C-alpha positions in Angstrom: -0.1 -0.2 0.1 1.6 3.4 -1.1 1.0 6.5 0.8 -0.1 9.2 -1.9 -1.7 12.3 -0.8 -3.5 14.6 -3.1 -4.1 18.2 -2.7 -6.3 20.5 -4.5 -5.1 23.6 -6.0 -6.8 26.4 -7.7 -5.5 28.0 -10.6 -5.6 31.2 -12.4 -7.7 29.4 -15.0 -11.0 28.6 -13.2 -11.9 25.7 -15.7 -8.5 24.0 -14.6 -7.7 22.4 -11.2 -4.3 21.1 -10.0 -4.2 17.9 -8.0 -0.5 18.4 -6.3 0.9 15.2 -4.9 3.4 14.3 -2.4 5.2 11.7 -4.3 6.3 11.6 -8.1 4.3 9.7 -10.4 6.6 10.1 -13.3 10.2 10.4 -13.9 10.3 13.8 -14.4 8.2 13.6 -18.0 5.1 15.8 -18.7 1.9 14.2 -20.7 -0.9 16.3 -22.4 -4.0 14.2 -23.3 -6.8 16.0 -25.2 -9.2 13.1 -25.5 -9.4 9.5 -24.4 -8.0 8.2 -27.2 -4.9 10.0 -27.2 -4.6 8.6 -23.4 -4.2 5.1 -24.7 -0.5 5.2 -23.1 -1.9 6.5 -19.6 -4.6 4.2 -17.7 -5.0 7.0 -15.2 -6.2 9.7 -17.9 -8.1 7.2 -19.5 -10.0 6.7 -15.9 -10.4 10.4 -15.8 -12.0 11.0 -19.3 -14.9 8.8 -18.0 -15.9 11.8 -15.9 -18.4 13.6 -18.4 -17.0 16.8 -17.3 -13.3 16.3 -18.0 -11.9 18.2 -21.3 -8.3 17.6 -20.9 -5.9 16.1 -18.7 -2.3 17.3 -18.1 0.1 14.7 -16.0 3.5 15.6 -14.5 5.7 14.5 -11.9 4.5 16.1 -8.9 0.9 17.1 -10.1 -2.3 16.1 -12.7 -3.9 19.2 -14.0 -7.5 18.6 -15.4 -9.7 20.9 -17.6 -13.2 20.9 -17.2 -16.3 21.5 -19.5 -18.7 24.1 -18.3 -21.5 21.8 -17.7 -20.3 22.2 -13.7 -18.4 24.0 -11.5 -15.0 22.8 -9.9 -16.4 22.9 -6.4 -18.8 20.8 -7.0 -16.5 17.9 -7.8 -13.2 18.4 -7.1 -12.8 16.8 -3.8 -14.5 13.3 -5.2 -12.1 13.5 -8.3 -9.1 14.1 -5.4 -10.1 11.0 -3.7 -10.3 9.1 -6.9 -6.8 10.1 -7.8 -5.3 8.9 -4.6 -7.2 5.7 -4.3 -6.1 5.0 -8.1 -2.4 5.7 -7.0 -2.3 3.9 -3.6 -3.9 1.0 -5.0 -1.0 0.7 -7.6 -2.8 2.1 -10.5 -0.9 2.8 -13.6 0.0 6.1 -14.5 1.7 6.2 -18.1 3.0 3.2 -19.8 6.4 2.4 -19.6 6.8 1.4 -23.3 5.4 5.0 -24.0 7.7 6.9 -21.6 10.3 9.1 -23.8 13.9 7.9 -22.7 15.2 11.5 -22.3 13.7 14.9 -21.3 15.7 18.2 -22.1 16.9 19.3 -18.8 19.0 22.8 -17.9 21.6 22.7 -14.5 23.7 25.5 -13.7 25.9 25.8 -10.6 25.6 28.5 -8.4 28.1 29.7 -5.8 26.9 30.0 -2.0 28.0 31.9 0.9 30.0 28.7 2.5 33.0 28.4 0.1 32.7 24.6 0.3 29.2 24.3 -1.1 28.1 24.7 -4.6 24.4 24.6 -5.7 23.5 22.8 -8.7 20.2 24.2 -9.7 17.7 22.2 -12.4 14.8 23.2 -14.5 12.8 20.2 -13.0 11.7 19.5 -9.6 13.9 17.0 -8.2 12.1 16.2 -4.6 8.9 17.2 -2.9 10.8 17.7 0.7 14.4 18.3 1.6 17.0 15.5 2.3 20.3 15.8 3.6 23.0 12.7 3.2 26.5 13.3 5.3 27.9 9.7 4.1 27.0 6.9 1.6 25.6 4.7 4.2 22.7 7.3 5.0 22.5 8.0 1.3 20.4 4.8 0.4 17.3 6.6 0.3 18.3 8.6 -2.8 20.1 6.7 -5.9 21.5 10.2 -6.9 23.1 11.0 -3.7 24.6 7.3 -3.8 26.0 8.0 -7.2 27.3 11.7 -6.2 29.4 9.9 -3.2 31.3 7.7 -5.7 33.3 11.0 -6.4 36.1 11.4 -4.0 35.8 15.1 -3.0 32.3 14.8 -2.5 31.5 15.3 1.5 27.5 15.6 2.0 24.7 16.2 -0.3 21.5 18.3 0.1 18.7 18.0 -1.9 15.6 20.5 -1.8 13.0 21.2 -4.5 15.0 21.8 -7.7 18.5 22.0 -6.8 21.1 20.0 -5.0 23.9 21.5 -2.9 27.2 19.5 -2.6 29.7 20.4 -0.1 33.4 19.0 -0.9 36.8 17.9 0.8 39.3 20.5 0.5 41.4 18.1 -1.9 39.5 19.9 -4.6 38.8 23.3 -6.2 35.3 24.0 -7.6 37.2 25.4 -10.7 38.3 22.0 -11.5 35.1 19.9 -10.6 31.9 22.1 -11.0 31.4 21.3 -14.8 32.1 17.5 -14.1 29.5 17.6 -11.3 27.0 19.9 -13.5 27.3 17.3 -16.3 27.0 14.2 -14.3 23.7 15.8 -12.6 22.1 16.9 -16.1 22.5 13.5 -17.6 21.4 11.7 -14.7 17.8 13.6 -14.7 17.7 13.2 -18.4 17.8 9.5 -18.4 15.0 9.3 -16.0 16.8 7.9 -13.0 15.5 8.1 -9.6 16.6 11.0 -7.3 14.8 9.3 -4.4 13.3 6.2 -3.7 9.4 6.0 -3.8 9.2 5.3 0.2 12.0 8.0 1.1 9.7 10.8 1.7 7.7 8.7 4.1 10.9 7.7 6.2 12.3 11.1 6.0 13.2 12.1 9.6 13.9 15.7 9.2 10.6 16.7 8.0 9.4 20.0 8.5 7.6 20.0 12.0 5.0 21.7 11.2 4.0 19.3 8.4 3.6 16.7 11.0 1.6 15.9 14.2 4.7 16.9 16.1 3.9 20.7 15.6 0.5 20.2 17.5 2.2 19.0 20.4 4.5 22.1 20.9 3.9 24.8 22.9 2.8 28.6 21.7 6.1 30.0 21.4 7.9 27.0 20.1 5.0 27.2 17.1 5.5 31.0 16.7 9.4 30.2 16.1 8.7 27.9 13.5 6.1 30.3 11.7 8.8 32.8 11.9 11.3 30.8 10.8 9.3 29.5 7.9 8.2 32.5 6.6 11.2 34.8 7.3 14.4 32.9 7.1 14.0 29.7 5.6 13.2 31.3 2.2 16.6 33.2 2.2 18.9 30.3 3.4 17.1 28.1 0.8 18.2 30.5 -1.9 21.6 29.8 -0.7 21.5 26.2 -1.0 20.7 25.8 2.6 17.8 24.9 5.3 17.6 26.0 9.0 15.2 23.6 10.9 13.8 24.3 14.4 15.1 21.8 17.1 13.9 23.1 20.6 12.8 26.2 22.8 13.7 26.3 26.0 11.3 28.3 28.1 13.4 28.5 31.4 16.6 29.7 29.8 14.7 31.4 26.5 17.0 29.4 24.3 16.3 28.1 20.7 18.0 25.5 19.3 17.8 25.2 15.6 19.6 22.9 12.9 21.6 24.6 9.9 21.7 22.0 7.0 23.3 22.2 3.4 25.3 25.2 2.7 24.6 26.7 5.9 26.2 23.9 7.7 29.8 24.7 8.6 29.5 28.4 6.8 32.1 31.1 7.9 29.1 33.4 7.8 26.6 31.3 9.3 27.5 32.3 13.0 27.1 35.9 12.0 23.6 35.3 10.3 22.7 33.6 13.4 23.2 36.0 15.9 22.8 39.2 13.9 20.1 38.0 11.7 18.0 35.1 13.1 18.5 36.1 17.0 17.5 39.6 16.6 14.8 38.8 14.6 13.2 36.5 17.0 13.9 39.0 19.6 11.9 41.3 18.0 9.1 39.4 16.9 8.7 37.6 20.4 9.9 40.5 22.8 10.9 39.1 26.1 10.7 35.4 25.1 14.1 35.0 23.3 17.8 34.9 24.8 19.5 33.1 22.6 19.7 31.1 19.4 22.3 28.1 19.3 22.7 26.0 16.0 23.9 22.5 15.7 25.1 21.7 12.0 23.2 19.1 10.1 
């Protein structure tokens, strides 16, 4: 039994609704079907076309978009369609027949420097993962075939995956100017060939998930929840742009100290201490007056 979850998302076109998925359903390919005959390669799309209001089906790795005829409104049926898709996937239904799946898809990957001189960020024009992963050795990289392959390079120290990029921390034995193109071409080729970035069950087994996304968040005290919300809204987007992540660990109500984990490019970054004290700590003190004394970091 798989653990697919489907979330309904409206679009700017009121005839089209996106059904977003928590796991990938194709190997980074996209498919568009205008009718049931065109959908012969996709049993999932064919099932959707049996619904009389379905006009067009668009399938990508992370969502399914459906365009409707004007015989009804989406709010009348979108929840039922979401349940149908979720049940189909969790029952092991085929999305697109492998024999009809193209072998390669055009992929662009570019390298981007980070504030951490030992970390380079490799950004793709495809969504790679639905949640973040960090691997510090080949042993703990088993959930990710891509990370496992990257650890075969002797200069790779750790691998961080999030959304559409891979952040790689190197050992000092190599300089980025000598290895960047090699890694970029490897990642580009890997994605183009439709290989798995992470295994299907990797998301479910991921321990370092954002507390706001699981039941742990609901069990926290009010101040801890406020801290997580501030980090999510004001800090995480900035550190993500630098190829890293910050994760709430704990809040001590007596000492008023906050513990966070720095991951990816933020881990071990020379400027992270300054950012932590002069940026994050000051922000939390201002937004939660009298509740915060200090912020301490644990490198991931």
